[in-house]
C-alpha positions as CSV (number, residue, x, y, z in Angstrom):
1,M,0.0,0.0,0.0
2,Q,1.3,3.4,-0.9
3,N,1.5,6.1,1.6
4,P,-0.7,9.0,0.5
5,L,1.4,11.5,2.4
6,L,4.4,10.6,0.2
7,Q,2.5,11.4,-3.0
8,T,3.8,14.7,-4.2
9,D,1.8,15.3,-7.2
10,G,-1.4,17.3,-6.9
11,L,-3.4,18.2,-3.8
12,P,-3.2,16.1,-0.6
13,Q,-5.5,13.1,-0.6
14,F,-7.1,13.9,2.7
15,S,-9.6,11.1,2.6
16,A,-6.9,8.5,2.1
17,I,-4.7,9.7,4.9
18,Q,-4.8,7.4,8.0
19,A,-3.0,7.7,11.3
20,E,-0.8,4.8,10.4
21,H,0.6,6.8,7.5
22,V,1.8,9.7,9.5
23,E,4.9,8.5,11.3
24,P,6.3,6.4,8.5
25,A,5.9,9.3,6.0
26,L,7.5,11.8,8.4
27,D,10.4,9.4,9.2
28,Q,11.0,8.8,5.5
29,V,11.2,12.5,4.6
30,L,13.3,13.3,7.6
31,K,15.7,10.5,6.7
32,D,15.9,11.6,3.1
33,N,16.5,15.2,4.0
34,R,19.2,14.3,6.5
35,E,20.9,12.0,4.0
36,W,20.8,14.6,1.3
37,L,22.2,17.3,3.6
38,A,25.0,15.0,4.8
39,R,26.0,14.3,1.2
40,R,25.9,17.9,0.2
41,L,27.9,19.1,3.1
42,A,30.5,16.4,2.5
43,D,30.8,17.4,-1.2
44,P,33.9,19.6,-1.8
45,V,32.2,21.6,-4.5
46,Q,31.8,25.2,-3.4
47,P,28.2,25.7,-2.1
48,S,26.0,27.9,-4.2
49,W,22.4,29.0,-4.5
50,D,21.8,26.2,-7.1
51,N,23.5,23.3,-5.3
52,L,22.7,24.2,-1.6
53,I,20.1,26.9,-1.0
54,Y,17.5,25.9,-3.6
55,P,17.7,22.2,-2.9
56,L,17.5,22.9,0.9
57,D,14.4,24.9,0.3
58,E,13.0,22.0,-1.8
59,A,13.8,19.6,1.1
60,G,11.8,21.9,3.4
61,D,8.9,21.8,0.9
62,R,8.9,18.0,0.9
63,L,8.6,18.0,4.6
64,E,5.8,20.6,4.5
65,R,3.9,18.5,1.9
66,V,3.9,15.6,4.5
67,W,3.3,17.6,7.7
68,S,0.8,20.3,6.6
69,P,-2.0,17.8,5.8
70,V,-1.3,16.0,9.0
71,S,-1.4,19.2,11.0
72,H,-4.6,20.3,9.2
73,L,-6.3,16.9,9.8
74,N,-5.3,17.1,13.5
75,A,-7.0,20.5,13.7
76,V,-10.2,19.7,11.9
77,A,-10.8,15.9,12.0
78,N,-9.0,15.0,15.2
79,T,-9.2,11.3,16.3
80,E,-7.4,9.6,19.1
81,S,-5.2,7.6,16.7
82,L,-4.4,10.7,14.6
83,R,-3.6,12.7,17.8
84,E,-1.3,9.9,19.0
85,A,0.5,9.8,15.6
86,Y,0.7,13.6,15.5
87,N,2.1,13.8,19.0
88,A,4.6,11.0,18.3
89,C,6.0,13.1,15.5
90,L,6.4,16.4,17.3
91,P,9.7,15.5,19.0
92,K,11.0,14.3,15.7
93,L,10.2,17.6,14.0
94,S,11.6,19.5,16.9
95,D,14.9,17.5,16.8
96,Y,15.1,17.9,13.0
97,H,14.7,21.7,13.1
98,T,17.1,22.0,16.0
99,D,19.7,20.0,14.2
100,L,19.3,22.2,11.1
101,G,19.4,25.4,13.1
102,Q,22.5,24.4,15.0
103,N,24.4,22.7,12.2
104,Q,27.7,24.5,12.1
105,A,28.7,23.1,8.7
106,L,25.4,24.1,7.2
107,Y,25.7,27.6,8.7
108,E,29.2,28.0,7.2
109,A,28.0,26.8,3.8
110,V,25.1,29.2,3.8
111,K,27.4,32.0,4.9
112,A,29.8,31.1,2.1
113,V,27.0,31.4,-0.4
114,A,26.0,34.8,1.0
115,D,29.6,35.9,0.9
116,T,30.6,34.7,-2.6
117,E,27.5,34.3,-4.7
118,Q,27.3,37.1,-7.3
119,N,24.2,38.4,-9.2
120,L,21.6,37.2,-6.8
121,E,18.1,38.5,-7.1
122,L,17.0,40.8,-4.2
123,S,14.6,38.0,-3.0
124,Q,17.5,35.5,-2.9
125,T,19.7,38.0,-1.0
126,H,16.9,38.6,1.5
127,A,16.3,34.8,1.9
128,L,20.0,34.3,2.7
129,A,20.0,37.2,5.2
130,R,16.9,35.7,6.9
131,S,18.5,32.2,6.9
132,L,21.7,33.5,8.5
133,L,19.7,35.5,11.1
134,S,17.8,32.3,11.9
135,F,21.0,30.4,12.4
136,R,22.4,33.2,14.7
137,L,19.1,33.2,16.7
138,S,19.4,29.4,17.1
139,G,22.8,30.0,18.7
140,V,25.0,28.4,16.1
141,A,27.4,31.4,16.0
142,L,28.0,31.5,19.7
143,P,31.6,30.9,20.9
């Protein structure tokens, strides 16, 4: 059986989403995102908008495509089983976002893009500035 939360084409299939789909889908996306990031940060190629920032944003979108329908269903069609699945995932999401926000190598890579990338659009420059601010607010730049 395919997990409807992992279907990325079209709108979410709310009627097909069951509580047992939630944790496996989230686990898969978090695993995929972590593996991609580890490979990217280990790659000696200079980080750029195209090989780091844009794909990192895409990874965040994949996570949102799984979590947003779950969060919505938890708010509007709450059942005990869905609530349990939702609550089981909250620490995983928190850990993932904390890991990202305090990842020194990722911070340095994003900083390198901001320092070296030429000819960025204003929106890209703004996104990099906000990303770096978020890292600093997470404490990654503390001594």
